C-alpha positions in Angstrom: -20.6 -1.4 -18.2 -17.9 -0.4 -16.8 -18.1 3.0 -14.4 -16.0 5.9 -14.1 -13.4 6.4 -11.4 -15.2 8.7 -8.3 -13.0 11.6 -8.0 -12.1 10.7 -4.3 -11.2 7.0 -5.7 -8.7 8.3 -8.4 -7.4 11.2 -5.6 -6.8 8.4 -3.4 -5.0 6.4 -6.0 -2.7 9.5 -6.9 -1.9 10.3 -3.1 -0.5 7.2 -1.9 1.5 7.0 -5.4 2.9 9.9 -4.8 3.7 9.3 -1.2 5.4 6.5 -2.1 7.8 8.4 -4.2 8.6 10.9 -1.4 8.8 8.4 0.6 11.3 6.2 -1.4 13.2 9.9 -1.8 13.4 10.6 1.6 14.6 7.2 2.9 17.4 7.4 -0.1 18.5 11.0 0.6 17.2 12.2 3.9 17.6 9.2 6.1 21.3 7.9 4.6 23.7 8.6 7.2 21.0 8.9 10.2 20.1 5.1 10.3 22.1 2.0 9.9 21.5 0.0 7.3 19.3 -2.5 8.8 17.0 0.0 9.6 17.2 1.5 6.0 15.9 -1.4 4.6 13.1 -1.9 6.6 12.6 1.8 4.8 13.0 0.6 1.9 10.4 -2.8 2.3 7.9 -0.7 3.6 8.3 2.0 0.4 8.6 -1.5 -2.0 5.3 -2.6 -0.8 3.7 1.0 -0.2 4.6 1.4 -4.5 3.5 -1.6 -5.4 0.2 -1.7 -3.7 -0.3 1.7 -4.8 -0.4 0.3 -8.5 -2.3 -2.3 -7.4 -4.9 0.0 -7.3 -4.9 1.5 -9.7 -5.4 -1.6 -11.4 -7.9 -2.3 -9.7 -10.0 0.6 -10.4 -8.6 0.6 -13.8 -9.3 -3.3 -14.7 -12.4 -4.5 -12.4 -15.8 -3.5 -12.4 -17.2 -1.3 -10.0 -18.1 -4.4 -7.6 -18.3 -5.2 -4.2 -15.2 -7.0 -4.3 -13.3 -4.4 -6.3 -14.8 -2.3 -3.2 -12.7 -4.3 -0.6 -9.8 -4.9 -2.8 -9.3 -1.4 -2.7 -9.8 -0.9 1.0 -7.6 -4.0 2.1 -5.3 -2.7 -0.2 -5.1 0.8 1.3 -5.2 -0.6 4.9 -2.8 -2.6 4.2 -0.5 0.5 3.2 -1.0 1.8 6.5 -0.4 -1.0 8.5 2.4 -3.3 7.0 4.2 -0.2 5.4 3.6 2.6 7.7 4.9 0.2 11.0 7.8 -0.7 8.9 8.6 3.5 8.4 8.0 3.8 12.4 9.7 1.2 13.6 13.1 2.1 10.9 12.9 5.5 13.0 12.8 3.7 16.4 9.2 3.1 17.6 9.0 0.1 20.3 9.1 -2.9 18.2 5.7 -4.1 19.7 4.5 -2.0 17.1 5.5 -4.6 14.8 2.7 -6.5 15.6 0.8 -4.4 13.2 2.8 -5.0 10.4 1.6 -9.0 9.9 -1.7 -7.6 10.1 -1.5 -5.3 6.9 0.4 -7.9 5.4 -2.8 -9.9 6.0 -5.3 -7.3 4.4 -2.5 -7.2 0.9 -3.1 -11.2 0.6 -6.9 -10.7 1.5 -6.8 -7.5 -0.7 -5.3 -9.4 -4.0 -7.4 -12.6 -3.4 -10.6 -9.7 -3.6 -9.1 -8.1 -6.8 -8.8 -11.9 -8.1 -12.5 -12.3 -7.5 -13.2 -8.9 -9.1 -11.7 -9.7 -12.1 -13.4 -12.9 -12.3 -16.6 -11.0 -12.7 -15.3 -8.5 -15.2 -18.1 -7.7 -18.2 
């Protein structure tokens, strides 16, 4: 039997989705003219992954039963957004280049999140 999504988890997903829209608008309007094309492209990549993985979170909680695998997927997608997109946002705004070592860690979290989601969906009722 499908368990309802907790209010805290639903709020997290809504905040991550909304913050992706805000980040996209900020990049398109406030940063245009302040950053060169290469840095705007880095920002846009961060926004793209932020938004798509916010949707993946929504799909995970709506489409998968509340199992450990789903929980792992939620944690990994959230970590991926923070680490991957967050580091790209920072790099686009001029953070030191060494911060770029965080980006692939976020990418690995995304991949592992998709694997966990596949396992959660496989075990679905």
